[in-house]
C-alpha positions in Angstrom: 114.5 139.1 156.4 113.8 140.1 160.0 115.1 143.6 159.5 112.9 144.1 156.5 109.8 142.9 158.3 110.6 145.1 161.3 111.3 148.1 159.2 108.0 147.6 157.3 106.1 147.2 160.5 107.6 150.2 162.1 107.0 152.3 159.0 103.4 151.2 159.0 103.0 152.1 162.7 104.6 155.4 162.2 102.4 156.2 159.2 99.3 155.1 161.2 100.3 157.3 164.1 100.7 160.3 161.9 97.3 159.7 160.3 95.7 159.4 163.8 97.3 162.5 165.1 96.5 164.5 162.1 92.7 163.8 162.2 91.9 165.6 165.4 93.5 168.8 164.3 91.4 168.8 161.1 88.3 168.4 163.2 89.3 171.3 165.5 89.4 173.7 162.6 85.7 173.1 161.9 84.4 174.1 165.4 81.1 176.0 165.2 80.1 177.9 168.3 76.5 178.0 169.4 76.2 179.8 172.7 72.4 179.4 173.0 72.7 175.6 172.8 75.6 175.6 175.3 73.5 177.6 177.7 70.6 175.2 177.3 72.8 172.3 178.0 74.1 174.1 181.1 70.6 174.7 182.3 69.8 171.0 181.8 72.9 170.0 183.8 71.9 172.5 186.6 68.4 170.8 186.8 70.1 167.4 186.9 72.5 168.6 189.6 69.6 169.9 191.8 67.8 166.5 191.4 71.0 164.7 192.3 71.4 166.9 195.3 67.9 166.2 196.4 68.6 162.5 196.1 71.7 162.9 198.3 74.2 162.4 195.6 76.3 165.5 196.5 79.5 164.6 194.6 77.6 163.8 191.4 75.7 167.1 191.9 78.9 169.0 192.3 80.3 167.4 189.1 77.2 168.3 187.2 77.4 171.9 188.4 81.1 172.1 187.4 80.2 170.9 183.9 77.4 173.4 183.7 79.8 176.2 184.7 82.3 175.0 182.1 79.6 175.2 179.4 78.6 178.7 180.5 82.2 179.8 180.3 82.6 178.3 176.9 79.4 180.1 175.7 80.8 183.4 177.1 84.1 182.8 175.3 82.2 182.1 172.0 80.2 185.3 172.4 83.3 187.3 173.1 85.1 185.8 170.1 82.1 186.6 167.9 81.9 190.2 169.1 85.7 190.7 168.4 85.4 189.1 165.0 82.5 191.4 163.9 
């Protein structure tokens, strides 16, 4: 009886794990790139970083600038991919 319960539980966990790992890949296929929105978000982060810098929060400001740079790079990659696809 113990083996049956253990086998059923392990099978259920394995099936659940497969369902969880399959879900993100399905979402990744639906990615829609909007460079203008990414650049707007980067500008907001830059303004926030300047405000944090003014308040003396230099590490938080640096993190905000890094996030803004990452968004700009992502926007550039989207634009490059769109120009190659056309």
